ChimeraX commands (.cxc) that place a marker at each C-alpha (Angstrom):
marker #1 position -33.21,-57.32,-10.68 radius 0.5
marker #1 position -29.87,-59.13,-10.72 radius 0.5
marker #1 position -27.54,-57.52,-8.25 radius 0.5
marker #1 position -24.40,-59.26,-7.31 radius 0.5
marker #1 position -24.79,-63.20,-7.17 radius 0.5
marker #1 position -22.78,-66.10,-6.45 radius 0.5
marker #1 position -23.70,-68.67,-8.92 radius 0.5
marker #1 position -27.62,-68.73,-9.10 radius 0.5
marker #1 position -28.37,-66.94,-5.69 radius 0.5
marker #1 position -27.94,-63.51,-4.17 radius 0.5
marker #1 position -24.88,-62.82,-2.39 radius 0.5
marker #1 position -25.84,-60.21,0.25 radius 0.5
marker #1 position -28.53,-62.43,2.17 radius 0.5
marker #1 position -25.54,-65.14,2.73 radius 0.5
marker #1 position -23.17,-62.45,4.01 radius 0.5
marker #1 position -25.72,-60.72,6.55 radius 0.5
marker #1 position -26.03,-63.84,9.13 radius 0.5
marker #1 position -22.75,-63.79,10.37 radius 0.5
marker #1 position -22.74,-59.92,11.65 radius 0.5
marker #1 position -25.97,-60.78,12.85 radius 0.5
marker #1 position -24.84,-63.28,15.05 radius 0.5
marker #1 position -21.80,-61.29,16.39 radius 0.5
marker #1 position -23.83,-58.44,17.06 radius 0.5
marker #1 position -26.54,-60.23,18.79 radius 0.5
marker #1 position -23.89,-62.02,20.84 radius 0.5
marker #1 position -22.40,-58.64,22.20 radius 0.5
marker #1 position -25.18,-57.02,24.02 radius 0.5
marker #1 position -26.04,-60.87,25.40 radius 0.5
marker #1 position -22.53,-60.68,26.86 radius 0.5
marker #1 position -22.97,-57.30,28.17 radius 0.5
marker #1 position -25.85,-58.41,30.05 radius 0.5
marker #1 position -24.12,-61.31,31.44 radius 0.5
marker #1 position -21.01,-59.14,32.29 radius 0.5
marker #1 position -23.56,-56.60,34.19 radius 0.5
marker #1 position -25.53,-59.31,36.37 radius 0.5
marker #1 position -22.69,-61.99,36.44 radius 0.5
marker #1 position -19.22,-59.85,36.54 radius 0.5
marker #1 position -16.06,-60.94,35.35 radius 0.5
marker #1 position -13.95,-59.58,32.45 radius 0.5
marker #1 position -14.51,-62.85,30.30 radius 0.5
marker #1 position -17.87,-61.06,29.30 radius 0.5
marker #1 position -16.56,-57.77,28.38 radius 0.5
marker #1 position -13.71,-59.53,26.26 radius 0.5
marker #1 position -16.53,-61.49,24.66 radius 0.5
marker #1 position -18.32,-58.50,23.67 radius 0.5
marker #1 position -15.59,-56.81,22.57 radius 0.5
marker #1 position -14.46,-59.67,20.12 radius 0.5
marker #1 position -18.18,-59.93,19.10 radius 0.5
marker #1 position -18.50,-56.46,18.08 radius 0.5
marker #1 position -15.05,-56.60,16.17 radius 0.5
marker #1 position -16.09,-59.59,14.28 radius 0.5
marker #1 position -19.51,-58.20,13.23 radius 0.5
marker #1 position -17.68,-55.01,12.46 radius 0.5
marker #1 position -15.13,-56.73,10.01 radius 0.5
marker #1 position -17.77,-59.16,8.61 radius 0.5
marker #1 position -20.35,-56.72,8.08 radius 0.5
marker #1 position -18.15,-54.87,5.37 radius 0.5
marker #1 position -18.61,-57.48,2.36 radius 0.5
marker #1 position -22.28,-57.80,3.41 radius 0.5
marker #1 position -22.82,-54.09,3.17 radius 0.5
marker #1 position -21.05,-53.89,-0.15 radius 0.5
marker #1 position -22.94,-56.55,-1.66 radius 0.5
marker #1 position -26.36,-55.11,-0.38 radius 0.5
marker #1 position -25.21,-51.57,-1.94 radius 0.5
marker #1 position -24.40,-53.05,-5.25 radius 0.5
marker #1 position -27.68,-54.72,-4.98 radius 0.5
marker #1 position -29.87,-51.65,-4.18 radius 0.5
marker #1 position -27.81,-49.64,-7.12 radius 0.5
marker #1 position -29.07,-52.57,-9.51 radius 0.5
marker #1 position -32.80,-52.00,-8.45 radius 0.5
marker #1 position -34.73,-49.82,-11.17 radius 0.5
marker #1 position -35.20,-46.03,-10.26 radius 0.5
marker #1 position -39.07,-46.87,-10.08 radius 0.5
marker #1 position -38.79,-50.16,-8.06 radius 0.5
marker #1 position -41.51,-50.05,-5.30 radius 0.5
marker #1 position -38.69,-51.20,-2.90 radius 0.5
marker #1 position -36.54,-48.07,-3.63 radius 0.5
marker #1 position -37.31,-46.34,-0.57 radius 0.5
marker #1 position -37.57,-49.68,1.88 radius 0.5
marker #1 position -33.96,-49.96,0.27 radius 0.5
marker #1 position -32.48,-46.77,0.99 radius 0.5
marker #1 position -34.18,-47.20,4.81 radius 0.5
marker #1 position -32.68,-50.69,5.14 radius 0.5
marker #1 position -29.24,-49.22,4.28 radius 0.5
marker #1 position -29.15,-46.40,6.57 radius 0.5
marker #1 position -30.33,-48.43,9.23 radius 0.5
marker #1 position -27.88,-50.84,8.72 radius 0.5
marker #1 position -25.31,-48.12,8.35 radius 0.5
marker #1 position -26.33,-46.75,12.02 radius 0.5
marker #1 position -25.78,-49.73,13.11 radius 0.5
marker #1 position -22.18,-50.35,12.04 radius 0.5
marker #1 position -21.39,-47.08,13.22 radius 0.5
marker #1 position -22.74,-47.29,16.76 radius 0.5
marker #1 position -21.29,-50.79,17.11 radius 0.5
marker #1 position -17.77,-49.20,15.89 radius 0.5
marker #1 position -18.22,-46.32,18.62 radius 0.5
marker #1 position -18.80,-49.17,21.13 radius 0.5
marker #1 position -15.79,-50.67,20.04 radius 0.5
marker #1 position -13.74,-47.86,20.67 radius 0.5
marker #1 position -14.91,-47.73,24.30 radius 0.5
marker #1 position -13.59,-51.24,24.82 radius 0.5
marker #1 position -10.46,-53.02,25.17 radius 0.5
marker #1 position -9.91,-56.44,25.73 radius 0.5
marker #1 position -6.41,-55.99,28.09 radius 0.5
marker #1 position -8.49,-54.33,30.86 radius 0.5
marker #1 position -11.36,-54.60,32.96 radius 0.5
marker #1 position -14.02,-52.20,32.25 radius 0.5
marker #1 position -14.52,-49.17,34.32 radius 0.5
marker #1 position -18.08,-49.14,35.79 radius 0.5
marker #1 position -19.19,-45.85,33.49 radius 0.5
marker #1 position -17.54,-47.58,30.64 radius 0.5
marker #1 position -19.49,-50.65,31.12 radius 0.5
marker #1 position -22.54,-48.78,31.10 radius 0.5
marker #1 position -22.07,-46.98,28.22 radius 0.5
marker #1 position -20.49,-49.95,26.10 radius 0.5
marker #1 position -23.99,-52.23,27.45 radius 0.5
marker #1 position -26.40,-49.13,26.52 radius 0.5
marker #1 position -24.51,-48.66,22.88 radius 0.5
marker #1 position -24.67,-52.79,22.06 radius 0.5
marker #1 position -28.39,-52.66,23.16 radius 0.5
marker #1 position -28.96,-49.56,21.24 radius 0.5
marker #1 position -26.84,-50.98,18.06 radius 0.5
marker #1 position -29.16,-54.38,18.66 radius 0.5
marker #1 position -32.39,-52.23,18.51 radius 0.5
marker #1 position -31.11,-50.72,15.15 radius 0.5
marker #1 position -30.08,-53.72,14.18 radius 0.5
marker #1 position -33.87,-55.35,14.61 radius 0.5
marker #1 position -35.04,-52.58,12.68 radius 0.5
marker #1 position -32.79,-52.70,9.51 radius 0.5
marker #1 position -33.63,-56.37,9.34 radius 0.5
marker #1 position -37.11,-55.93,9.51 radius 0.5
marker #1 position -36.45,-53.60,6.40 radius 0.5
marker #1 position -34.21,-56.21,4.56 radius 0.5
marker #1 position -37.11,-58.46,5.50 radius 0.5
marker #1 position -39.74,-56.38,3.40 radius 0.5
marker #1 position -37.38,-56.03,0.79 radius 0.5
marker #1 position -37.57,-60.03,0.18 radius 0.5
marker #1 position -40.99,-60.52,1.44 radius 0.5
marker #1 position -42.98,-57.80,0.22 radius 0.5
marker #1 position -40.99,-56.41,-2.65 radius 0.5
marker #1 position -39.73,-59.74,-3.74 radius 0.5
marker #1 position -36.06,-58.07,-4.16 radius 0.5
marker #1 position -33.37,-60.86,-5.39 radius 0.5
marker #1 position -36.17,-63.17,-6.20 radius 0.5
marker #1 position -37.10,-64.37,-9.88 radius 0.5
marker #1 position -40.30,-62.56,-11.98 radius 0.5
marker #1 position -42.40,-65.19,-10.46 radius 0.5
marker #1 position -41.09,-64.84,-6.99 radius 0.5
marker #1 position -40.16,-68.22,-6.45 radius 0.5
marker #1 position -36.34,-67.82,-5.64 radius 0.5
marker #1 position -33.43,-66.74,-7.39 radius 0.5
marker #1 position -33.14,-68.46,-10.89 radius 0.5
marker #1 position -30.64,-67.60,-13.36 radius 0.5
marker #1 position -31.49,-64.77,-15.77 radius 0.5
marker #1 position -30.84,-64.42,-19.60 radius 0.5
marker link #1:1,2 radius 0.2
marker link #1:2,3 radius 0.2
marker link #1:3,4 radius 0.2
marker link #1:4,5 radius 0.2
marker link #1:5,6 radius 0.2
marker link #1:6,7 radius 0.2
marker link #1:7,8 radius 0.2
marker link #1:8,9 radius 0.2
marker link #1:9,10 radius 0.2
marker link #1:10,11 radius 0.2
marker link #1:11,12 radius 0.2
marker link #1:12,13 radius 0.2
marker link #1:13,14 radius 0.2
marker link #1:14,15 radius 0.2
marker link #1:15,16 radius 0.2
marker link #1:16,17 radius 0.2
marker link #1:17,18 radius 0.2
marker link #1:18,19 radius 0.2
marker link #1:19,20 radius 0.2
marker link #1:20,21 radius 0.2
marker link #1:21,22 radius 0.2
marker link #1:22,23 radius 0.2
marker link #1:23,24 radius 0.2
marker link #1:24,25 radius 0.2
marker link #1:25,26 radius 0.2
marker link #1:26,27 radius 0.2
marker link #1:27,28 radius 0.2
marker link #1:28,29 radius 0.2
marker link #1:29,30 radius 0.2
marker link #1:30,31 radius 0.2
marker link #1:31,32 radius 0.2
marker link #1:32,33 radius 0.2
marker link #1:33,34 radius 0.2
marker link #1:34,35 radius 0.2
marker link #1:35,36 radius 0.2
marker link #1:36,37 radius 0.2
marker link #1:37,38 radius 0.2
marker link #1:38,39 radius 0.2
marker link #1:39,40 radius 0.2
marker link #1:40,41 radius 0.2
marker link #1:41,42 radius 0.2
marker link #1:42,43 radius 0.2
marker link #1:43,44 radius 0.2
marker link #1:44,45 radius 0.2
marker link #1:45,46 radius 0.2
marker link #1:46,47 radius 0.2
marker link #1:47,48 radius 0.2
marker link #1:48,49 radius 0.2
marker link #1:49,50 radius 0.2
marker link #1:50,51 radius 0.2
marker link #1:51,52 radius 0.2
marker link #1:52,53 radius 0.2
marker link #1:53,54 radius 0.2
marker link #1:54,55 radius 0.2
marker link #1:55,56 radius 0.2
marker link #1:56,57 radius 0.2
marker link #1:57,58 radius 0.2
marker link #1:58,59 radius 0.2
marker link #1:59,60 radius 0.2
marker link #1:60,61 radius 0.2
marker link #1:61,62 radius 0.2
marker link #1:62,63 radius 0.2
marker link #1:63,64 radius 0.2
marker link #1:64,65 radius 0.2
marker link #1:65,66 radius 0.2
marker link #1:66,67 radius 0.2
marker link #1:67,68 radius 0.2
marker link #1:68,69 radius 0.2
marker link #1:69,70 radius 0.2
marker link #1:70,71 radius 0.2
marker link #1:71,72 radius 0.2
marker link #1:72,73 radius 0.2
marker link #1:73,74 radius 0.2
marker link #1:74,75 radius 0.2
marker link #1:75,76 radius 0.2
marker link #1:76,77 radius 0.2
marker link #1:77,78 radius 0.2
marker link #1:78,79 radius 0.2
marker link #1:79,80 radius 0.2
marker link #1:80,81 radius 0.2
marker link #1:81,82 radius 0.2
marker link #1:82,83 radius 0.2
marker link #1:83,84 radius 0.2
marker link #1:84,85 radius 0.2
marker link #1:85,86 radius 0.2
marker link #1:86,87 radius 0.2
marker link #1:87,88 radius 0.2
marker link #1:88,89 radius 0.2
marker link #1:89,90 radius 0.2
marker link #1:90,91 radius 0.2
marker link #1:91,92 radius 0.2
marker link #1:92,93 radius 0.2
marker link #1:93,94 radius 0.2
marker link #1:94,95 radius 0.2
marker link #1:95,96 radius 0.2
marker link #1:96,97 radius 0.2
marker link #1:97,98 radius 0.2
marker link #1:98,99 radius 0.2
marker link #1:99,100 radius 0.2
marker link #1:100,101 radius 0.2
marker link #1:101,102 radius 0.2
marker link #1:102,103 radius 0.2
marker link #1:103,104 radius 0.2
marker link #1:104,105 radius 0.2
marker link #1:105,106 radius 0.2
marker link #1:106,107 radius 0.2
marker link #1:107,108 radius 0.2
marker link #1:108,109 radius 0.2
marker link #1:109,110 radius 0.2
marker link #1:110,111 radius 0.2
marker link #1:111,112 radius 0.2
marker link #1:112,113 radius 0.2
marker link #1:113,114 radius 0.2
marker link #1:114,115 radius 0.2
marker link #1:115,116 radius 0.2
marker link #1:116,117 radius 0.2
marker link #1:117,118 radius 0.2
marker link #1:118,119 radius 0.2
marker link #1:119,120 radius 0.2
marker link #1:120,121 radius 0.2
marker link #1:121,122 radius 0.2
marker link #1:122,123 radius 0.2
marker link #1:123,124 radius 0.2
marker link #1:124,125 radius 0.2
marker link #1:125,126 radius 0.2
marker link #1:126,127 radius 0.2
marker link #1:127,128 radius 0.2
marker link #1:128,129 radius 0.2
marker link #1:129,130 radius 0.2
marker link #1:130,131 radius 0.2
marker link #1:131,132 radius 0.2
marker link #1:132,133 radius 0.2
marker link #1:133,134 radius 0.2
marker link #1:134,135 radius 0.2
marker link #1:135,136 radius 0.2
marker link #1:136,137 radius 0.2
marker link #1:137,138 radius 0.2
marker link #1:138,139 radius 0.2
marker link #1:139,140 radius 0.2
marker link #1:140,141 radius 0.2
marker link #1:141,142 radius 0.2
marker link #1:142,143 radius 0.2
marker link #1:143,144 radius 0.2
marker link #1:144,145 radius 0.2
marker link #1:145,146 radius 0.2
marker link #1:146,147 radius 0.2
marker link #1:147,148 radius 0.2
marker link #1:148,149 radius 0.2
marker link #1:149,150 radius 0.2
marker link #1:150,151 radius 0.2
marker link #1:151,152 radius 0.2
marker link #1:152,153 radius 0.2
marker link #1:153,154 radius 0.2
marker link #1:154,155 radius 0.2
view
C-alpha cells in the first residue's frame, strides 16, 4: 500500500497531531472554566476547537486517500473504516460544540455545561478513533513497507 506520501513518509500520520493537540486542549480548558471560572478558558476552548476542526480537514483527506489505497482484501479494512467513522464523529461533535460557543460573550451556565459535555464526549471518541488508527499501524502495518520497518520508497 502506498497511499499519500510526502517524500518517503506517509502524510496522514504527520498531519493528525495538530488536531489531536487542539482537541485535547478543549476539554481541559472547559474543565478549567468550570472549576476556576472566567471567560478566558471559554475563549481558549473555542479557539482550540476551531483550530482542531480546520486542521483536521487535510488530515482527514489524507487518511481517506490512504484508506482507498488499501487493497479490498487487506485485513485492516474494517479497522480502517471504523477509524474513519470514529474520527468523522469526532469532527461532527466538535463542530456542534463550536456552534454553541462565542468568544465574544461569556457562556450562560447551561451553554457552558453543554459545551463541556460535548468536548468531553468528543475527546472520548477521539481516544477510540486514535486507538483504531494505532491498530492500523501496529497491528496491520498500514503505512509501513513489506518488512514492517517503516516507510521505504516503493518501485
